[in-house]
N, C-alpha and C positions, 0 to 999 in steps of 0.2 A: 582782665583780673582787677581786683579791687582790695580795699582794706579788709573786706569781709573774708577774702581768701586767706589772708594772713591770720586773722582772728580764728578761723576754723582750723588752720594748720597747727596753731599753738594752743588750742583750747585745752587739751588733756594736760600738757605741761604746765599751763598757767594754773589749772585747778589744783595740781599737786603742790604748787608753791603756796597758793592761798589757803589750802587745807593742811599745811604742814603741821605736824604735832608740836613743833617748837612753841608756837604761840601760847597754847594752853599750859605749857610747862614753865613759863616765866612768871613765877609766883613770889619772888623776893627781890629786894633792891639789888642784891648781888647778882641775881639772874639778869636783871636789866643792864647792869654794868657790863656783864659779859657780852650781852647782845650788842651793846653800843661799841664795844672794843672790836667787834667783827664788822658791824654794819657801817662804821665810819669809812671803811675802805670802799664800800659801794657808793657812799656819798662823794668821796674824793674822785673815784674813777668816772662817776657820772659827770662831774665837772670837766674832766679830761676829755671825755667823749663829746661833750657839748662844744668845747673849744676846738676840737678837731673838725667838727662839722662847720663851725664858723670859718675856719681856715679854708675849708673846701668850697664853701658856698658864697663867701664874700671876699672882697679884696682887703687884705691886711698888710699890704706892701705899699711902699712909697717909691715913685709916684703912684697915685691911685688910678686904677682903670676899672670900668664896669666889668663885673664877673657874674656869669650865670643869669638866672631868672630873678627879676626884681621882686616878685611875689615870694619866692623862696628866701631871698635875702631878708625881706621883712620878717618872715616867720622865725628864722633862726636868730636874728638880732633881737627880736622881742623876747624870745625865751632866754637868751643870754642876759639881757637886762634884768629879768626877773630872778634868775638864779644867782647871778654874780653880784647884784646890787639891790637885794631885797631889803625889807625893814625888819629889825628885831623887835622884841616886845616893848621897847621904849620908843620905837619910831626911828631909831638910828639906822643908817645903811650898813649892810654887811652881806656877805655871801652866805648861801645855805651851808657851806662847809664850815665857815667860821662860826656860824650859829650852832652847828652841831658840836663843834669842839667846846664851845662854852657850856653847852648842855652836859657834855661829858664831865667837864670839870666840876660843875655843880653837883652832879650825881656821884662824884668820887671815882669815876672810871679813869683808867690809865691812858693818857694821851701820848706817852713817850714813844711807843712803837710807830704810830702814824707820823709823829713829828720827826722821827728818825728817817722815815721814807721821804718826807718833804725836804729835809736837810740834804739827803743824798741827791735828790732831783736838782736842788739849787746848786749843788756842787758839780753838776754836769754829768752825773753817772746815768747810764742807760737804764731803762726800766727792766730790761732783761738781766743786766748785771745785779741790780738791786734785788730782784726776786730770787736769783740763783744764790745770792750770798746772805740772804736774810734768814732769820729764825721765825718768820711768820708761819702761822698754821697752814697746813697744806690746802685747806678749803679756801683760805684767803688767796694763796698763791695761784690756785687754779682759776678763781674768779677774776683776779686782776690780769692774769696771763691771757685769758680769753678776751677781755675787753681791749687790751692793747694789741692783740692779734687783729681784732676787728678794725682798730684805728690804722694798723699797718697795711690793711688792704687798700687804703686810699679810695675806697668806693663809698661815695656819700649815701647811696640808697641803702647799703648794708648798715652803715653807722646809724643812719636815721631810724631804721627798723629796730635795731637793738636799743637805741635810746628811747624809742616810743613804747615798745611792747615788753621790755625786760626790766623796767625800773620801778619807781617808788609807789606807783598806785597799787602795788601788789600787797601792801600791808593792810590786813582786814580791820574792820571796825572793832572786832573782838580784842585785838591787841591794844588799841587805844583805850578801850574800857578797862583792861587789866592795868595799864600804866596809870590811869586816873585813880584806880582803887589804891594802888601802891603810893601814889602821891598823897592821898589822904592819911595813909599810915606813916609816911615819912615826909612831912611838910618841909618845903624849901629845898628838896633834893631833885625833883623831877618836873618842876613847872616849866623850865626852859625846854626840856625834851618834849613835853606835851605841846608847847607852843610850836616847836619845830614840826611835829607830826600834824597838828591842825593846819599849820601854814601850808604844808605839802598837800594836804587834802584840798584846801581851798584853791591853791594856785596850780599845782601840778596835776591834781586829779581831775580838774575841769578845764580851765582855760588853756593851760599849756598842753594838755593831752590832745585837745582839739587842734591846736596849732601844729603839733607834732605829726598828727595823722594827715593833716593837709600837706605837710612837708614830704612825708613818705609818698603820698599820691603824686605830688609834683615830680619827685625824683624818679619814680618807677615809670610813670607815664603809661605808654602802650606797650612797653617792653616786657614780654612774658618772662624772659630769663631774669630780669631784674626783680620782678615780683616773686619768682621762685627762690632766688637767692635771699631776698629780704625775709621771706617767711622762714627759711631754713635757719638763718642766723638768729632770728628772733626766737625760734624754738630752742636753739642751743643756749642762748642767753638765759632762758628760763631754767634749763637744766643746771647751769652753773649757779644760778641763784638758789635752786633747791639744794645743791651741794653745800653752798655757804651756810644755809640754815641748818643743814644736817651737821655741819662742823660745829656750830654753836651748841646744838643739842648734845652732841658727843662730849663737848667740854663740860657742859652742865652735868651730865651723867658722871663724869670723872670727878667733878667737884663734890 
């Protein structure tokens, strides 16, 4: 089996996400704010998934000992560097999550709910407790719940597949064009968001996606069961991304 097997398994689910009616419905600045207030959780749990992979595939303990395959260690460490310590529009270092929050603030989106989640995590509360006791939309709870269930498996090949095939390269060019059009109508509100989207296309959509696919191949190897598990969890991750997008669309209809 190979990467092609996963791509074929998830093709229908991936197309449903890429062709989701949500994109065409984002016509106002308020629509984009609503989108960001949901999407920020995908940006955050992406970082959590990435760090879980780093814990699995490298040594993060002291004293240090060699862990796993050196090629896989290189792949995950390079991705972590790019995601956790990238550059913002001024050339200063920041994580993609911090950049996204800055874009939210510039656009006038509400950062309070995600900041409350971060505060709860820093206070030592479990993700299950946080989700069970929060007022987050059900679509967000389902999306986050699935991601942290994936992390809880402790299986690096599953985490790598979800990381690789269920994440940020799903946003189509059409969406970026819509945001740019709104930026012209509301100057100074969305340029950081556009920078974030273009940076993801540049970094995640090309270089990091190739590294991630190499990582999946390394972790699944010649094990048929691992390839099948990887494909199924990748398919499920796309289902939950579709549900998240539908949650945003439902809120927009209510608004």
